[in-house]
C-alpha positions as CSV (number, residue, x, y, z in Angstrom):
1,X,-42.5,64.1,13.2
2,X,-39.5,64.4,10.9
3,X,-37.3,63.1,13.8
4,X,-39.5,60.1,14.2
5,X,-39.3,59.3,10.5
6,X,-35.5,59.7,10.6
7,X,-35.2,57.4,13.6
8,X,-37.5,54.8,12.0
9,X,-35.4,54.9,8.8
10,X,-32.1,54.5,10.8
11,X,-33.7,51.6,12.8
12,X,-34.9,49.9,9.6
13,X,-31.4,50.3,8.1
14,X,-29.7,48.8,11.2
15,X,-32.2,45.9,11.1
16,X,-31.4,45.1,7.5
17,X,-27.6,45.4,8.1
18,X,-27.8,43.1,11.1
19,X,-29.8,40.5,9.1
20,X,-27.3,40.7,6.2
21,X,-24.3,40.4,8.6
22,X,-25.7,37.3,10.3
23,X,-26.5,35.6,7.0
24,X,-22.7,35.5,6.2
25,X,-21.5,33.9,9.4
26,X,-18.8,31.3,9.1
27,X,-18.5,28.4,11.6
28,X,-15.0,26.9,12.2
29,X,-14.8,23.6,14.0
30,X,-11.5,22.6,15.6
31,X,-10.9,18.9,16.2
32,X,-8.3,17.9,18.8
33,X,-6.5,14.7,18.0
34,X,-5.5,12.4,20.8
35,X,-1.9,11.6,19.9
36,X,-1.9,8.5,22.1
37,X,-4.6,7.0,19.8
38,X,-2.5,7.8,16.7
39,X,0.5,6.0,18.1
40,X,-1.3,2.7,18.9
41,X,-0.9,-0.3,16.6
42,X,1.8,-1.2,14.1
43,X,0.5,1.1,11.4
44,X,0.4,4.2,13.6
45,X,0.6,7.7,12.1
46,X,3.8,8.4,13.9
47,X,5.5,5.4,12.3
48,X,4.1,6.2,8.8
49,X,5.3,9.8,9.0
50,X,8.8,8.6,10.2
51,X,8.9,6.0,7.4
52,X,7.9,8.4,4.6
53,X,10.1,11.2,6.0
54,X,8.3,13.9,4.0
55,X,11.6,15.4,3.0
56,X,10.0,17.0,-0.1
57,X,7.4,18.7,2.2
58,X,10.2,20.0,4.4
59,X,11.9,21.5,1.3
60,X,8.6,22.9,0.2
61,X,8.0,24.7,3.5
62,X,11.6,25.9,3.6
63,X,11.2,27.5,0.1
64,X,7.9,29.1,1.2
65,X,9.3,30.3,4.5
66,X,12.3,31.9,2.8
67,X,9.9,33.8,0.5
68,X,11.3,32.0,-2.5
69,X,8.1,30.6,-4.0
70,X,4.4,30.1,-3.4
71,X,2.9,26.7,-2.6
72,X,2.1,25.4,-6.1
73,X,5.0,27.2,-7.8
74,X,7.7,25.4,-5.8
75,X,9.6,22.5,-7.5
76,X,9.0,20.5,-4.3
77,X,5.2,20.9,-4.5
78,X,4.3,17.8,-6.6
79,X,7.0,15.5,-4.9
80,X,5.6,16.6,-1.5
81,X,2.0,15.6,-2.7
82,X,3.4,12.3,-3.9
83,X,5.0,11.6,-0.5
84,X,1.7,12.6,1.3
85,X,-0.2,10.1,-0.9
86,X,1.9,7.3,0.6
87,X,0.5,8.3,4.1
88,X,-2.9,7.2,5.2
89,X,-5.6,9.9,5.0
90,X,-6.1,10.2,8.7
91,X,-2.3,10.7,9.2
92,X,-1.6,13.3,6.6
93,X,-2.3,16.4,8.7
94,X,-0.3,15.0,11.5
95,X,2.7,14.6,9.1
96,X,2.2,18.1,7.9
97,X,2.0,19.5,11.4
98,X,5.2,17.6,12.3
99,X,7.1,19.1,9.4
100,X,5.9,22.6,10.2
101,X,6.9,22.1,13.9
102,X,10.4,21.0,12.8
103,X,10.7,24.0,10.4
104,X,9.3,26.7,12.7
105,X,12.7,27.7,14.3
106,X,14.0,28.5,10.8
107,X,11.8,31.5,10.1
108,X,10.8,34.8,11.4
109,X,7.2,35.7,11.9
110,X,6.4,36.6,8.3
111,X,8.0,33.4,6.9
112,X,6.2,31.2,9.5
113,X,2.9,32.9,8.7
114,X,3.4,31.9,5.0
115,X,4.4,28.4,6.0
116,X,1.4,27.9,8.3
117,X,-1.1,29.2,5.7
118,X,0.4,26.9,3.0
119,X,0.4,23.9,5.4
120,X,-3.3,24.4,6.1
121,X,-4.1,24.5,2.4
122,X,-1.7,21.8,1.3
123,X,-4.2,18.8,1.2
124,X,-6.6,20.8,-0.9
125,X,-3.8,22.0,-3.2
126,X,-2.6,18.4,-3.7
127,X,-6.2,17.5,-4.7
128,X,-7.0,15.3,-1.6
129,X,-10.6,15.0,-0.9
130,X,-9.9,14.1,2.7
131,X,-8.6,15.9,4.6
132,X,-9.3,19.0,2.6
133,X,-7.5,21.3,5.1
134,X,-5.3,20.8,8.2
135,X,-5.9,22.6,11.5
136,X,-2.5,24.1,12.4
137,X,-2.1,26.3,15.3
138,X,0.6,28.9,15.2
139,X,2.0,30.6,18.3
140,X,3.7,33.9,17.6
141,X,6.3,35.3,19.9
């Protein structure tokens, strides 16, 4: 009888733990962007990003990748946000991804990890309501 009570208590504990674990599930949605759609029209994302250049964002990610500063501590953070404000909302993440792609050969794995994390959080750190975060995929070698 004691074995049955022990098994019942263990089962009840597992049941409670599984309920708690399932209550804290996070759902992440990835949206793929059709780059051909972005390049159509005279005000395309590609053209906007090329026009703005986003040099301050390049410098920001370079600082972060070198381990010199954190996102909001860099002298290039606010100027980068100002440059991104000049880009339409729907084009901001594309611009950020482009800068990260251009910078990726500059860093080792640890530096690139810092750059990708910062790039994902940059819109939020700049105070943009949309997009709040950017989906950036990193491929580690």
